[in-house]
C-alpha positions, 0 to 999 in steps of 0.5 A: 670434242667430248670428254669419255669415262670409263673403267678400265680392266682394273676396275680403275676410272679413265678419260679421254678426249675425243676430236669431232673425227673421233680421234684420242687426242688426250688421255687421263694417264692414270686411272681413279678409284673414285669416278668423282676424282676422275671427273675432277681431272676432266674440270681441272684439263678444262679450265687450263684451257687459258694456261701458256706454252712452254717450250722446255 
């Protein structure tokens, strides 16, 4: 898996997570004005691997 970061057509930074088969399995869901903010969001996702799963 890998994260990819890019600028969208509005000039905002976004990211998505791709599986080994190149399918997108997660997206940022929002654009960030600063690349650093998008990178921070990626780090938050990476650090949440032990977050519990709740059925709602």
